All heavy atoms as TSV, in Angstrom:
chain	resi	resn	atom	element	x	y	z
A	1	MET	N	N	0.844	-1.207	-0.064
A	1	MET	CA	C	0.083	-0.026	-0.020
A	1	MET	C	C	0.861	1.200	-0.072
A	1	MET	O	O	2.044	1.314	0.650
A	1	MET	CB	C	-0.893	-0.015	1.282
A	1	MET	CG	C	-1.910	1.103	1.189
A	1	MET	SD	S	-3.364	0.492	1.980
A	1	MET	CE	C	-3.763	1.667	3.147
A	2	ASN	N	N	0.452	2.256	-0.576
A	2	ASN	CA	C	1.162	3.486	-0.724
A	2	ASN	C	C	0.948	4.371	0.432
A	2	ASN	O	O	-0.096	4.910	0.610
A	2	ASN	CB	C	0.807	4.202	-2.035
A	2	ASN	CG	C	1.721	5.303	-2.472
A	2	ASN	OD1	O	2.590	5.590	-1.641
A	2	ASN	ND2	N	1.522	5.794	-3.676
A	3	ASN	N	N	1.962	4.591	1.326
A	3	ASN	CA	C	1.872	5.414	2.492
A	3	ASN	C	C	2.320	6.818	2.299
A	3	ASN	O	O	2.556	7.557	3.131
A	3	ASN	CB	C	2.591	4.739	3.557
A	3	ASN	CG	C	1.815	3.823	4.243
A	3	ASN	OD1	O	0.549	3.715	4.232
A	3	ASN	ND2	N	2.553	2.892	5.032
A	4	MET	N	N	2.707	7.156	1.077
A	4	MET	CA	C	3.245	8.629	0.784
A	4	MET	C	C	2.228	9.671	1.062
A	4	MET	O	O	0.996	9.429	0.651
A	4	MET	CB	C	3.817	8.719	-0.502
A	4	MET	CG	C	4.985	7.820	-0.833
A	4	MET	SD	S	5.923	8.229	-2.420
A	4	MET	CE	C	4.758	8.567	-3.599
A	5	LYS	N	N	2.557	10.660	1.822
A	5	LYS	CA	C	1.616	11.725	2.050
A	5	LYS	C	C	1.623	12.728	0.841
A	5	LYS	O	O	2.499	12.928	0.251
A	5	LYS	CB	C	2.212	12.540	3.285
A	5	LYS	CG	C	1.345	13.639	3.783
A	5	LYS	CD	C	1.841	14.347	4.959
A	5	LYS	CE	C	1.122	15.533	5.342
A	5	LYS	NZ	N	1.689	16.343	6.285
A	6	THR	N	N	0.297	13.059	0.465
A	6	THR	CA	C	0.122	14.031	-0.547
A	6	THR	C	C	0.618	15.293	-0.244
A	6	THR	O	O	0.382	15.890	0.937
A	6	THR	CB	C	-1.388	13.941	-1.110
A	6	THR	OG1	O	-2.161	14.327	-0.061
A	6	THR	CG2	C	-1.777	12.503	-1.562
A	7	PRO	N	N	1.097	16.077	-1.205
A	7	PRO	CA	C	1.529	17.397	-0.985
A	7	PRO	C	C	0.377	18.328	-0.568
A	7	PRO	O	O	-0.895	18.078	-0.993
A	7	PRO	CB	C	2.085	17.954	-2.288
A	7	PRO	CG	C	2.376	16.702	-2.970
A	7	PRO	CD	C	1.425	15.662	-2.563
A	8	ASN	N	N	0.560	19.386	0.169
A	8	ASN	CA	C	-0.297	20.392	0.560
A	8	ASN	C	C	-1.052	20.951	-0.659
A	8	ASN	O	O	-0.392	21.372	-1.678
A	8	ASN	CB	C	0.232	21.443	1.338
A	8	ASN	CG	C	-0.679	22.477	1.884
A	8	ASN	OD1	O	-1.517	22.920	1.187
A	8	ASN	ND2	N	-0.615	22.793	3.116
A	9	GLN	N	N	-2.331	20.838	-0.744
A	9	GLN	CA	C	-3.088	21.294	-1.863
A	9	GLN	C	C	-2.918	22.704	-2.104
A	9	GLN	O	O	-2.921	23.306	-3.224
A	9	GLN	CB	C	-4.650	20.979	-1.841
A	9	GLN	CG	C	-5.320	21.838	-0.671
A	9	GLN	CD	C	-6.864	21.248	-0.653
A	9	GLN	OE1	O	-7.209	20.371	-1.304
A	9	GLN	NE2	N	-7.510	22.077	0.186
A	10	HIS	N	N	-2.676	23.603	-1.090
A	10	HIS	CA	C	-2.448	25.010	-1.314
A	10	HIS	C	C	-1.115	25.334	-1.932
A	10	HIS	O	O	-0.931	26.261	-2.821
A	10	HIS	CB	C	-2.648	25.755	-0.020
A	10	HIS	CG	C	-3.830	25.491	0.717
A	10	HIS	ND1	N	-5.077	26.088	0.187
A	10	HIS	CD2	C	-4.117	24.869	1.890
A	10	HIS	CE1	C	-6.113	25.718	0.893
A	10	HIS	NE2	N	-5.567	24.970	2.071
A	11	ILE	N	N	-0.084	24.502	-1.607
A	11	ILE	CA	C	1.117	24.649	-2.252
A	11	ILE	C	C	1.185	24.296	-3.650
A	11	ILE	O	O	1.755	24.901	-4.593
A	11	ILE	CB	C	2.151	23.898	-1.421
A	11	ILE	CG1	C	2.484	24.539	-0.106
A	11	ILE	CG2	C	3.578	23.834	-2.252
A	11	ILE	CD1	C	3.328	23.795	0.835
A	12	MET	N	N	0.388	23.185	-3.936
A	12	MET	CA	C	0.140	22.774	-5.323
A	12	MET	C	C	-0.501	23.805	-6.137
A	12	MET	O	O	-0.197	24.121	-7.341
A	12	MET	CB	C	-0.485	21.362	-5.415
A	12	MET	CG	C	0.362	20.210	-4.852
A	12	MET	SD	S	1.842	19.960	-5.719
A	12	MET	CE	C	1.158	19.525	-7.331
A	13	ALA	N	N	-1.579	24.445	-5.557
A	13	ALA	CA	C	-2.361	25.481	-6.265
A	13	ALA	C	C	-1.406	26.674	-6.526
A	13	ALA	O	O	-1.429	27.273	-7.624
A	13	ALA	CB	C	-3.501	25.957	-5.407
A	14	LEU	N	N	-0.569	27.031	-5.602
A	14	LEU	CA	C	0.382	28.137	-5.780
A	14	LEU	C	C	1.408	27.780	-6.944
A	14	LEU	O	O	1.739	28.706	-7.814
A	14	LEU	CB	C	1.092	28.429	-4.519
A	14	LEU	CG	C	2.157	29.571	-4.549
A	14	LEU	CD1	C	1.515	30.947	-4.967
A	14	LEU	CD2	C	2.905	29.742	-3.294
A	15	ILE	N	N	1.926	26.650	-6.980
A	15	ILE	CA	C	2.803	26.176	-7.975
A	15	ILE	C	C	2.145	26.249	-9.307
A	15	ILE	O	O	2.755	26.721	-10.284
A	15	ILE	CB	C	3.381	24.776	-7.660
A	15	ILE	CG1	C	4.359	24.810	-6.448
A	15	ILE	CG2	C	4.276	24.168	-8.870
A	15	ILE	CD1	C	4.752	23.481	-5.883
A	16	SER	N	N	0.944	25.676	-9.508
A	16	SER	CA	C	0.180	25.707	-10.718
A	16	SER	C	C	0.017	27.142	-11.132
A	16	SER	O	O	0.150	27.492	-12.248
A	16	SER	CB	C	-1.112	24.948	-10.508
A	16	SER	OG	O	-0.979	23.664	-10.400
A	17	PHE	N	N	-0.456	27.969	-10.245
A	17	PHE	CA	C	-0.747	29.401	-10.594
A	17	PHE	C	C	0.558	30.036	-10.983
A	17	PHE	O	O	0.495	30.840	-12.094
A	17	PHE	CB	C	-1.295	30.078	-9.323
A	17	PHE	CG	C	-1.523	31.661	-9.534
A	17	PHE	CD1	C	-2.668	32.007	-10.052
A	17	PHE	CD2	C	-0.552	32.562	-8.934
A	17	PHE	CE1	C	-2.917	33.306	-10.295
A	17	PHE	CE2	C	-0.766	33.891	-9.285
A	17	PHE	CZ	C	-2.006	34.442	-9.862
A	18	CYS	N	N	1.677	29.947	-10.316
A	18	CYS	CA	C	2.883	30.611	-10.728
A	18	CYS	C	C	3.417	30.071	-12.040
A	18	CYS	O	O	3.941	30.815	-12.803
A	18	CYS	CB	C	4.004	30.535	-9.663
A	18	CYS	SG	S	3.547	31.319	-8.190
A	19	THR	N	N	3.167	28.776	-12.377
A	19	THR	CA	C	3.582	28.139	-13.708
A	19	THR	C	C	2.568	28.679	-14.718
A	19	THR	O	O	2.999	28.868	-15.937
A	19	THR	CB	C	3.571	26.602	-13.511
A	19	THR	OG1	O	4.364	26.271	-12.504
A	19	THR	CG2	C	4.155	26.093	-14.799
A	20	LEU	N	N	1.268	28.708	-14.457
A	20	LEU	CA	C	0.433	29.174	-15.421
A	20	LEU	C	C	0.544	30.566	-15.996
A	20	LEU	O	O	0.235	30.928	-17.081
A	20	LEU	CB	C	-1.098	28.954	-15.064
A	20	LEU	CG	C	-1.526	27.495	-15.099
A	20	LEU	CD1	C	-2.839	27.346	-14.295
A	20	LEU	CD2	C	-1.851	27.055	-16.622
A	21	LEU	N	N	0.807	31.401	-15.053
A	21	LEU	CA	C	0.982	32.934	-15.420
A	21	LEU	C	C	1.861	33.099	-16.712
A	21	LEU	O	O	1.391	33.699	-17.626
A	21	LEU	CB	C	1.550	33.693	-14.236
A	21	LEU	CG	C	0.421	34.111	-13.286
A	21	LEU	CD1	C	1.156	34.860	-11.947
A	21	LEU	CD2	C	-0.585	34.865	-13.707
A	22	PRO	N	N	3.067	32.676	-16.756
A	22	PRO	CA	C	3.973	33.022	-17.967
A	22	PRO	C	C	3.313	32.126	-19.120
A	22	PRO	O	O	3.466	32.702	-20.196
A	22	PRO	CB	C	5.197	32.487	-17.609
A	22	PRO	CG	C	5.076	31.643	-16.322
A	22	PRO	CD	C	3.963	32.084	-15.641
A	23	LEU	N	N	2.830	30.960	-18.852
A	23	LEU	CA	C	2.295	30.147	-20.021
A	23	LEU	C	C	1.097	30.794	-20.660
A	23	LEU	O	O	1.037	30.944	-21.834
A	23	LEU	CB	C	2.069	28.799	-19.499
A	23	LEU	CG	C	3.064	27.955	-19.077
A	23	LEU	CD1	C	2.565	26.620	-18.506
A	23	LEU	CD2	C	4.104	27.691	-20.107
A	24	VAL	N	N	0.219	31.342	-19.906
A	24	VAL	CA	C	-1.010	31.950	-20.343
A	24	VAL	C	C	-0.656	33.296	-21.004
A	24	VAL	O	O	-1.323	33.823	-21.933
A	24	VAL	CB	C	-2.123	32.136	-19.267
A	24	VAL	CG1	C	-3.276	33.015	-19.718
A	24	VAL	CG2	C	-2.520	30.695	-18.858
A	25	TYR	N	N	0.427	33.911	-20.501
A	25	TYR	CA	C	0.792	35.261	-21.016
A	25	TYR	C	C	1.430	35.162	-22.372
A	25	TYR	O	O	1.168	35.981	-23.230
A	25	TYR	CB	C	1.710	36.070	-19.952
A	25	TYR	CG	C	2.111	37.357	-20.338
A	25	TYR	CD1	C	1.147	38.415	-19.966
A	25	TYR	CD2	C	3.236	37.723	-20.917
A	25	TYR	CE1	C	1.383	39.728	-20.301
A	25	TYR	CE2	C	3.492	38.960	-21.319
A	25	TYR	CZ	C	2.587	40.036	-20.895
A	25	TYR	OH	O	2.971	41.340	-21.403
A	26	PHE	N	N	2.386	34.191	-22.443
A	26	PHE	CA	C	3.321	34.132	-23.672
A	26	PHE	C	C	2.683	33.239	-24.783
A	26	PHE	O	O	2.871	33.559	-26.044
A	26	PHE	CB	C	4.669	33.758	-23.276
A	26	PHE	CG	C	5.477	34.790	-22.588
A	26	PHE	CD1	C	5.664	34.596	-21.229
A	26	PHE	CD2	C	5.767	36.012	-23.124
A	26	PHE	CE1	C	6.370	35.549	-20.554
A	26	PHE	CE2	C	6.404	37.000	-22.347
A	26	PHE	CZ	C	6.781	36.825	-21.007
A	27	ILE	N	N	2.164	32.104	-24.382
A	27	ILE	CA	C	1.804	31.017	-25.482
A	27	ILE	C	C	0.829	31.569	-26.510
A	27	ILE	O	O	0.928	31.520	-27.739
A	27	ILE	CB	C	1.513	29.790	-24.847
A	27	ILE	CG1	C	2.808	29.139	-24.164
A	27	ILE	CG2	C	0.812	28.793	-25.799
A	27	ILE	CD1	C	2.664	27.815	-23.561
A	28	PRO	N	N	-0.349	32.258	-26.037
A	28	PRO	CA	C	-1.267	32.741	-27.059
A	28	PRO	C	C	-0.751	33.718	-28.074
A	28	PRO	O	O	-1.047	33.642	-29.226
A	28	PRO	CB	C	-2.435	33.301	-26.251
A	28	PRO	CG	C	-2.309	32.601	-24.873
A	28	PRO	CD	C	-0.926	32.408	-24.625
A	29	ASP	N	N	0.084	34.604	-27.608
A	29	ASP	CA	C	0.752	35.515	-28.502
A	29	ASP	C	C	1.644	34.892	-29.526
A	29	ASP	O	O	1.695	35.110	-30.637
A	29	ASP	CB	C	1.572	36.659	-27.716
A	29	ASP	CG	C	0.627	37.586	-26.988
A	29	ASP	OD1	O	-0.543	37.625	-27.272
A	29	ASP	OD2	O	1.133	38.118	-26.044
A	30	PHE	N	N	2.338	33.841	-29.047
A	30	PHE	CA	C	3.314	33.163	-29.814
A	30	PHE	C	C	2.504	32.225	-30.852
A	30	PHE	O	O	2.778	32.337	-32.054
A	30	PHE	CB	C	4.102	32.029	-29.010
A	30	PHE	CG	C	4.950	31.107	-29.903
A	30	PHE	CD1	C	6.270	31.529	-30.235
A	30	PHE	CD2	C	4.481	29.903	-30.140
A	30	PHE	CE1	C	7.059	30.780	-31.052
A	30	PHE	CE2	C	5.328	29.055	-30.875
A	30	PHE	CZ	C	6.631	29.442	-31.340
A	31	VAL	N	N	1.457	31.631	-30.535
A	31	VAL	CA	C	0.498	30.927	-31.319
A	31	VAL	C	C	-0.085	31.905	-32.429
A	31	VAL	O	O	-0.180	31.523	-33.672
A	31	VAL	CB	C	-0.683	30.225	-30.582
A	31	VAL	CG1	C	-1.649	29.573	-31.564
A	31	VAL	CG2	C	-0.093	29.115	-29.820
A	32	ALA	N	N	-0.594	33.077	-32.109
A	32	ALA	CA	C	-1.183	34.000	-32.982
A	32	ALA	C	C	-0.109	34.598	-34.021
A	32	ALA	O	O	-0.444	34.698	-35.093
A	32	ALA	CB	C	-1.703	35.255	-32.067
A	33	ARG	N	N	1.063	34.711	-33.571
A	33	ARG	CA	C	2.166	35.131	-34.402
A	33	ARG	C	C	2.664	34.162	-35.433
A	33	ARG	O	O	2.821	34.383	-36.599
A	33	ARG	CB	C	3.388	35.669	-33.619
A	33	ARG	CG	C	4.475	36.121	-34.522
A	33	ARG	CD	C	5.604	36.847	-33.804
A	33	ARG	NE	N	5.090	37.916	-33.076
A	33	ARG	CZ	C	5.433	38.449	-31.913
A	33	ARG	NH1	N	6.284	37.623	-31.074
A	33	ARG	NH2	N	5.033	39.514	-31.351
A	34	TYR	N	N	2.755	32.931	-34.938
A	34	TYR	CA	C	3.388	31.842	-35.788
A	34	TYR	C	C	2.492	30.779	-36.303
A	34	TYR	O	O	2.856	30.093	-37.338
A	34	TYR	CB	C	4.559	31.283	-35.065
A	34	TYR	CG	C	5.690	32.163	-34.664
A	34	TYR	CD1	C	5.894	32.515	-33.469
A	34	TYR	CD2	C	6.575	32.742	-35.758
A	34	TYR	CE1	C	6.933	33.539	-33.128
A	34	TYR	CE2	C	7.543	33.534	-35.478
A	34	TYR	CZ	C	7.824	33.968	-34.164
A	34	TYR	OH	O	8.675	34.856	-33.874
A	35	ILE	N	N	1.350	30.617	-35.832
A	35	ILE	CA	C	0.418	29.564	-36.161
A	35	ILE	C	C	-0.760	29.949	-36.837
A	35	ILE	O	O	-1.118	29.782	-38.019
A	35	ILE	CB	C	0.187	28.526	-34.985
A	35	ILE	CG1	C	1.509	27.956	-34.606
A	35	ILE	CG2	C	-0.816	27.399	-35.482
A	35	ILE	CD1	C	1.489	27.126	-33.405
A	36	THR	N	N	-1.764	30.745	-36.165
A	36	THR	CA	C	-3.006	31.234	-36.616
A	36	THR	C	C	-3.326	32.532	-35.897
A	36	THR	O	O	-3.087	32.724	-34.759
A	36	THR	CB	C	-3.980	30.200	-36.425
A	36	THR	OG1	O	-5.286	30.597	-37.032
A	36	THR	CG2	C	-4.211	29.765	-35.062
A	37	ASP	N	N	-4.097	33.416	-36.627
A	37	ASP	CA	C	-4.783	34.542	-36.076
A	37	ASP	C	C	-6.164	34.252	-35.830
A	37	ASP	O	O	-6.680	35.112	-35.053
A	37	ASP	CB	C	-4.643	35.742	-37.123
A	37	ASP	CG	C	-3.216	36.388	-37.166
A	37	ASP	OD1	O	-2.440	36.298	-36.290
A	37	ASP	OD2	O	-3.004	36.910	-38.339
A	38	ASN	N	N	-6.728	33.149	-36.202
A	38	ASN	CA	C	-8.090	32.871	-35.782
A	38	ASN	C	C	-8.180	32.687	-34.266
A	38	ASN	O	O	-7.528	31.851	-33.619
A	38	ASN	CB	C	-8.423	31.541	-36.601
A	38	ASN	CG	C	-9.826	31.192	-36.378
A	38	ASN	OD1	O	-10.267	30.866	-35.170
A	38	ASN	ND2	N	-10.716	31.240	-37.338
A	39	LYS	N	N	-8.943	33.524	-33.736
A	39	LYS	CA	C	-9.050	33.460	-32.287
A	39	LYS	C	C	-9.518	32.091	-31.610
A	39	LYS	O	O	-8.800	31.655	-30.712
A	39	LYS	CB	C	-10.254	34.535	-31.810
A	39	LYS	CG	C	-10.212	34.713	-30.182
A	39	LYS	CD	C	-9.075	35.392	-29.687
A	39	LYS	CE	C	-9.313	35.709	-28.286
A	39	LYS	NZ	N	-8.046	36.123	-27.666
A	40	LEU	N	N	-10.465	31.463	-32.233
A	40	LEU	CA	C	-10.883	30.079	-31.708
A	40	LEU	C	C	-9.685	29.083	-31.907
A	40	LEU	O	O	-9.344	28.480	-30.906
A	40	LEU	CB	C	-12.130	29.573	-32.439
A	40	LEU	CG	C	-12.648	28.187	-31.937
A	40	LEU	CD1	C	-12.899	28.191	-30.503
A	40	LEU	CD2	C	-13.785	27.707	-32.930
A	41	LEU	N	N	-9.180	29.012	-32.979
A	41	LEU	CA	C	-7.860	28.146	-33.151
A	41	LEU	C	C	-6.932	28.549	-32.353
A	41	LEU	O	O	-6.132	27.607	-31.740
A	41	LEU	CB	C	-7.612	28.124	-34.639
A	41	LEU	CG	C	-8.404	27.355	-35.699
A	41	LEU	CD1	C	-7.849	27.636	-37.113
A	41	LEU	CD2	C	-8.483	25.934	-35.352
A	42	ASN	N	N	-6.588	29.793	-32.081
A	42	ASN	CA	C	-5.536	30.242	-31.212
A	42	ASN	C	C	-5.774	29.679	-29.808
A	42	ASN	O	O	-4.895	29.143	-29.107
A	42	ASN	CB	C	-5.632	31.755	-31.175
A	42	ASN	CG	C	-4.408	32.281	-30.379
A	42	ASN	OD1	O	-3.887	31.626	-29.412
A	42	ASN	ND2	N	-3.897	33.532	-30.611
A	43	VAL	N	N	-7.028	29.826	-29.236
A	43	VAL	CA	C	-7.287	29.341	-27.927
A	43	VAL	C	C	-7.220	27.839	-27.924
A	43	VAL	O	O	-6.575	27.227	-26.919
A	43	VAL	CB	C	-8.787	29.729	-27.462
A	43	VAL	CG1	C	-9.264	29.037	-26.256
A	43	VAL	CG2	C	-8.885	31.249	-27.316
A	44	ILE	N	N	-7.691	27.116	-28.997
A	44	ILE	CA	C	-7.535	25.596	-29.016
A	44	ILE	C	C	-6.104	25.158	-28.861
A	44	ILE	O	O	-5.719	24.190	-28.193
A	44	ILE	CB	C	-8.246	25.084	-30.280
A	44	ILE	CG1	C	-9.811	25.248	-29.894
A	44	ILE	CG2	C	-7.947	23.628	-30.320
A	44	ILE	CD1	C	-10.576	24.903	-31.348
A	45	VAL	N	N	-5.277	25.840	-29.616
A	45	VAL	CA	C	-3.794	25.534	-29.871
A	45	VAL	C	C	-3.089	25.832	-28.487
A	45	VAL	O	O	-2.341	25.054	-27.925
A	45	VAL	CB	C	-3.088	26.064	-30.954
A	45	VAL	CG1	C	-1.705	25.770	-30.937
A	45	VAL	CG2	C	-3.786	25.426	-32.314
A	46	ALA	N	N	-3.428	27.013	-28.017
A	46	ALA	CA	C	-2.750	27.428	-26.775
A	46	ALA	C	C	-3.187	26.494	-25.664
A	46	ALA	O	O	-2.273	26.119	-24.859
A	46	ALA	CB	C	-3.164	28.872	-26.414
A	47	VAL	N	N	-4.455	26.210	-25.455
A	47	VAL	CA	C	-4.801	25.366	-24.389
A	47	VAL	C	C	-4.232	23.958	-24.560
A	47	VAL	O	O	-3.806	23.232	-23.605
A	47	VAL	CB	C	-6.341	25.298	-24.198
A	47	VAL	CG1	C	-6.853	24.251	-23.244
A	47	VAL	CG2	C	-6.886	26.745	-23.773
A	48	GLY	N	N	-4.118	23.569	-25.822
A	48	GLY	CA	C	-3.601	22.181	-26.086
A	48	GLY	C	C	-2.097	22.208	-25.772
A	48	GLY	O	O	-1.533	21.015	-25.643
A	49	ILE	N	N	-1.348	23.274	-25.704
A	49	ILE	CA	C	0.027	23.389	-25.388
A	49	ILE	C	C	0.111	23.431	-23.801
A	49	ILE	O	O	0.927	22.764	-23.192
A	49	ILE	CB	C	0.593	24.509	-25.922
A	49	ILE	CG1	C	0.806	24.263	-27.443
A	49	ILE	CG2	C	2.102	24.738	-25.432
A	49	ILE	CD1	C	1.218	25.400	-28.349
A	50	ILE	N	N	-0.601	24.319	-23.193
A	50	ILE	CA	C	-0.698	24.622	-21.766
A	50	ILE	C	C	-0.974	23.467	-20.826
A	50	ILE	O	O	-0.358	23.079	-19.965
A	50	ILE	CB	C	-1.328	25.903	-21.376
A	50	ILE	CG1	C	-0.764	27.118	-22.113
A	50	ILE	CG2	C	-1.554	26.171	-19.931
A	50	ILE	CD1	C	-1.638	28.341	-22.035
A	51	VAL	N	N	-2.150	22.796	-21.282
A	51	VAL	CA	C	-2.627	21.749	-20.400
A	51	VAL	C	C	-1.745	20.627	-20.266
A	51	VAL	O	O	-1.433	20.123	-19.084
A	51	VAL	CB	C	-4.019	21.249	-20.838
A	51	VAL	CG1	C	-4.475	19.996	-20.181
A	51	VAL	CG2	C	-5.164	22.322	-20.632
A	52	PRO	N	N	-1.078	20.096	-21.379
A	52	PRO	CA	C	-0.092	18.992	-21.114
A	52	PRO	C	C	1.191	19.325	-20.256
A	52	PRO	O	O	1.661	18.613	-19.525
A	52	PRO	CB	C	0.240	18.657	-22.538
A	52	PRO	CG	C	-0.915	19.028	-23.446
A	52	PRO	CD	C	-1.383	20.302	-22.803
A	53	ILE	N	N	1.627	20.627	-20.506
A	53	ILE	CA	C	2.753	21.123	-19.786
A	53	ILE	C	C	2.427	21.050	-18.151
A	53	ILE	O	O	3.207	20.566	-17.499
A	53	ILE	CB	C	3.189	22.482	-20.118
A	53	ILE	CG1	C	3.639	22.494	-21.465
A	53	ILE	CG2	C	4.150	23.155	-19.133
A	53	ILE	CD1	C	4.047	23.864	-22.142
A	54	ILE	N	N	1.287	21.467	-17.786
A	54	ILE	CA	C	0.902	21.494	-16.540
A	54	ILE	C	C	0.538	19.973	-15.967
A	54	ILE	O	O	1.032	19.709	-14.870
A	54	ILE	CB	C	-0.413	22.350	-16.156
A	54	ILE	CG1	C	-0.097	23.846	-16.542
A	54	ILE	CG2	C	-0.877	22.255	-14.738
A	54	ILE	CD1	C	0.961	24.504	-15.464
A	55	SER	N	N	-0.210	19.276	-16.812
A	55	SER	CA	C	-0.598	17.897	-16.278
A	55	SER	C	C	0.432	16.875	-16.362
A	55	SER	O	O	0.491	16.015	-15.464
A	55	SER	CB	C	-1.695	17.516	-17.283
A	55	SER	OG	O	-2.774	18.273	-17.349
A	56	TYR	N	N	1.402	17.038	-17.384
A	56	TYR	CA	C	2.308	15.808	-17.544
A	56	TYR	C	C	3.704	16.241	-17.061
A	56	TYR	O	O	4.628	15.387	-16.966
A	56	TYR	CB	C	2.478	15.487	-18.952
A	56	TYR	CG	C	1.105	14.863	-19.453
A	56	TYR	CD1	C	0.378	15.408	-20.333
A	56	TYR	CD2	C	0.739	13.574	-18.780
A	56	TYR	CE1	C	-0.864	14.867	-20.773
A	56	TYR	CE2	C	-0.497	13.000	-19.096
A	56	TYR	CZ	C	-1.303	13.710	-20.163
A	56	TYR	OH	O	-2.488	13.048	-20.574
A	57	ILE	N	N	4.075	17.589	-16.823
A	57	ILE	CA	C	5.371	17.997	-16.375
A	57	ILE	C	C	5.330	18.698	-14.951
A	57	ILE	O	O	5.941	18.129	-14.083
A	57	ILE	CB	C	5.964	18.927	-17.401
A	57	ILE	CG1	C	6.119	18.124	-18.694
A	57	ILE	CG2	C	7.349	19.403	-16.979
A	57	ILE	CD1	C	6.500	19.087	-19.857
A	58	VAL	N	N	4.626	19.764	-14.861
A	58	VAL	CA	C	4.602	20.495	-13.640
A	58	VAL	C	C	4.006	19.800	-12.425
A	58	VAL	O	O	4.791	19.761	-11.471
A	58	VAL	CB	C	3.877	21.948	-13.895
A	58	VAL	CG1	C	3.862	22.635	-12.571
A	58	VAL	CG2	C	4.690	22.646	-14.939
A	59	VAL	N	N	2.796	19.249	-12.593
A	59	VAL	CA	C	2.232	18.624	-11.420
A	59	VAL	C	C	2.994	17.457	-10.977
A	59	VAL	O	O	3.188	17.245	-9.825
A	59	VAL	CB	C	0.753	18.318	-11.638
A	59	VAL	CG1	C	0.136	17.464	-10.627
A	59	VAL	CG2	C	-0.039	19.555	-11.766
A	60	PRO	N	N	3.403	16.383	-11.856
A	60	PRO	CA	C	4.081	15.244	-11.401
A	60	PRO	C	C	5.440	15.596	-10.827
A	60	PRO	O	O	5.815	15.121	-9.775
A	60	PRO	CB	C	4.335	14.494	-12.637
A	60	PRO	CG	C	3.317	14.807	-13.548
A	60	PRO	CD	C	2.983	16.336	-13.324
A	61	VAL	N	N	6.123	16.630	-11.408
A	61	VAL	CA	C	7.489	16.918	-10.924
A	61	VAL	C	C	7.368	17.572	-9.642
A	61	VAL	O	O	8.106	17.157	-8.542
A	61	VAL	CB	C	8.264	17.850	-11.871
A	61	VAL	CG1	C	9.502	18.355	-11.328
A	61	VAL	CG2	C	8.572	17.073	-13.192
A	62	SER	N	N	6.548	18.544	-9.465
A	62	SER	CA	C	6.273	19.199	-8.156
A	62	SER	C	C	5.814	18.298	-7.067
A	62	SER	O	O	6.250	18.411	-5.807
A	62	SER	CB	C	5.455	20.459	-8.292
A	62	SER	OG	O	4.162	20.196	-8.802
A	63	THR	N	N	4.890	17.346	-7.522
A	63	THR	CA	C	4.441	16.391	-6.491
A	63	THR	C	C	5.596	15.467	-6.064
A	63	THR	O	O	5.707	15.214	-4.722
A	63	THR	CB	C	3.261	15.529	-7.157
A	63	THR	OG1	O	2.227	16.374	-7.548
A	63	THR	CG2	C	2.788	14.506	-6.118
A	64	ARG	N	N	6.337	15.042	-6.843
A	64	ARG	CA	C	7.382	14.156	-6.580
A	64	ARG	C	C	8.512	14.833	-5.644
A	64	ARG	O	O	8.958	14.353	-4.640
A	64	ARG	CB	C	8.261	13.712	-7.749
A	64	ARG	CG	C	9.187	12.621	-7.632
A	64	ARG	CD	C	9.778	11.971	-8.818
A	64	ARG	NE	N	8.678	11.648	-9.830
A	64	ARG	CZ	C	8.603	12.241	-11.092
A	64	ARG	NH1	N	9.556	13.147	-11.495
A	64	ARG	NH2	N	7.641	11.836	-11.776
A	65	LEU	N	N	8.826	16.231	-6.013
A	65	LEU	CA	C	9.719	16.990	-5.160
A	65	LEU	C	C	9.079	17.190	-3.731
A	65	LEU	O	O	9.890	17.242	-2.862
A	65	LEU	CB	C	10.170	18.178	-5.933
A	65	LEU	CG	C	10.882	18.076	-7.096
A	65	LEU	CD1	C	11.068	19.468	-7.778
A	65	LEU	CD2	C	12.330	17.597	-6.838
A	66	LEU	N	N	7.851	17.560	-3.836
A	66	LEU	CA	C	7.296	17.976	-2.429
A	66	LEU	C	C	7.132	16.707	-1.501
A	66	LEU	O	O	7.265	16.745	-0.376
A	66	LEU	CB	C	5.874	18.592	-2.657
A	66	LEU	CG	C	6.024	20.090	-3.245
A	66	LEU	CD1	C	4.656	20.555	-3.482
A	66	LEU	CD2	C	6.746	21.083	-2.122
A	67	THR	N	N	6.836	15.555	-2.170
A	67	THR	CA	C	6.710	14.319	-1.477
A	67	THR	C	C	8.082	13.766	-0.882
A	67	THR	O	O	8.228	13.414	0.249
A	67	THR	CB	C	6.187	13.170	-2.327
A	67	THR	OG1	O	4.926	13.574	-2.863
A	67	THR	CG2	C	5.988	11.826	-1.516
A	68	LYS	N	N	9.101	14.092	-1.771
A	68	LYS	CA	C	10.520	13.749	-1.181
A	68	LYS	C	C	10.864	14.596	0.027
A	68	LYS	O	O	11.530	14.074	0.948
A	68	LYS	CB	C	11.541	13.854	-2.388
A	68	LYS	CG	C	11.635	12.801	-3.297
A	68	LYS	CD	C	12.673	12.940	-4.225
A	68	LYS	CE	C	12.765	11.761	-5.301
A	68	LYS	NZ	N	13.892	12.023	-6.189
A	69	ARG	N	N	10.564	15.865	-0.011
A	69	ARG	CA	C	10.807	16.878	1.052
A	69	ARG	C	C	10.032	16.544	2.326
A	69	ARG	O	O	10.406	16.949	3.291
A	69	ARG	CB	C	10.613	18.251	0.591
A	69	ARG	CG	C	11.683	18.850	-0.299
A	69	ARG	CD	C	11.433	20.343	-0.457
A	69	ARG	NE	N	11.762	21.060	0.660
A	69	ARG	CZ	C	11.228	22.103	1.065
A	69	ARG	NH1	N	10.226	22.654	0.384
A	69	ARG	NH2	N	11.610	22.796	2.177
A	70	GLY	N	N	8.897	15.879	2.162
A	70	GLY	CA	C	7.971	15.500	3.340
A	70	GLY	C	C	7.078	16.595	3.595
A	70	GLY	O	O	6.449	16.706	4.763
A	71	ASN	N	N	6.721	17.551	2.640
A	71	ASN	CA	C	5.830	18.602	2.904
A	71	ASN	C	C	4.414	18.097	2.746
A	71	ASN	O	O	3.798	17.777	2.027
A	71	ASN	CB	C	5.883	19.810	1.969
A	71	ASN	CG	C	7.183	20.566	2.311
A	71	ASN	OD1	O	7.708	20.505	3.507
A	71	ASN	ND2	N	7.786	21.396	1.391
């Protein structure tokens, strides 16, 4: 059975917030400049980039690091 303590949800929310800020600020402009000016496609592509970064990189890495620290 897995006895690892889950990280504090407030710390995880803060990490997600701090990571999302630059992603949401820069990625839509990058997509609009280099991929499409269409607003709907811009949002779809930007969200399609941002969500995997948060879901598959930021959350697992920060969870692993915080669990190792014992927070």
